N, C-alpha and C positions, 0 to 999 in steps of 0.2 A: 433499410438499413438505418444503425441509432448509431452514433458512438458520442464519447465522449471521454474526458479525463478528469480526474481529480487526482492531485497533489497535497498529501498531507510528511508537514517538513516538521522536521526535530531536533531541534541541539541541545547539548552538552547535560544533563547531568536528566534520571529521570523525568516525566513530565509529572507535576502536580495530582492532577487526575486521566485515568484511562481515558482516550478517546473512544467514541464512534461511533460506526461506520458502518449503516445499511446500506443494503442491495439487493437489489430481486432479480439478478441478470449476470449468469455467467461475466467473471472480472481478469487482466489479469494485474500482478502486483511487482516491484521491484525495491529490495534494499537497497540501498544505492553508500559512499563512502566518497561526503567528500573533499576529505582528507588527504586521500590519498585516488581519490578519482577514480574508481573504482566500485565496478558493479558488485557486491558482497549473493547476491540472490533474485533470482525471474523463477517468480509461480502462474500459475493460474489458478482462480475455482472457473470447475465446469459443469458441479452439480449443487445446488444450495440443499438445503439439510433440512426443516427446520423440525 
């Protein structure tokens, strides 16, 4: 069993360039608003289609 965590944070306006995130396994993602201390969305990707 392998587990890992990757955190990408952005603040303010749109980032100057796109963020590339490459994975080859299922993963869970969370959209969180720290200003409101609120989870906006939780999702998971279980089947990757290439």
